[in-house]
C-alpha positions, 0 to 999 in steps of 0.5 A: 541770224548771223550775217554769213548765214544770211549771205549763204541762204542768199547765194544758195537761193540765187543759185537755185533760181538760176538753175531753174531758168537754164535751159536743158538739152532734152537729149542730155542724159541727166535731163533726157526726155524721150519725146523731146529728144526724139523730136529734137533730133528729127527737127534739128533743134528744140524748144525750151520755154517757148524759144527755138534752140537749133541743134545738130545732132550727130547721132540718130535718136536711139544713140541718145536713148541708149546713152540715157539708159547706160547713164542711169544703170551706172547711177547717173542722177536724173533731174526733171524738167518742168512740164511744158518746158520743151513745148512749141509755143502756140503761135510756132508754125515750125522750127527757126530758119536759122542754120546756125546751131550747136553740134551734139555729139555724145555725152561727157567731154565729147558732147559737151557742146552747148550754144553760147550763153550757158 
């Protein structure tokens, strides 16, 4: 195999691994998860990989549900998330008491706000 092919494969593999560990907002159209989004809007955040991420959703759950269906009907690509990604850890009794969270508006440029680190 040529050196450039090895470098390309290494970069592609690294990007794939990095994208697997990146958390996904369950109310974001491309990663929409009906039950996790509804809980996130109600609870003010969501669990991803056992870690609590506080979020402030500006709209009620039906807004995100309808936005997801509009996104799909217009040909938007939907990505699945691994089973259990949004699960609350067994030792968690509730949401974090932290009041700092990311404000979530809609989709696209108006709702692209995510917590730092992404």
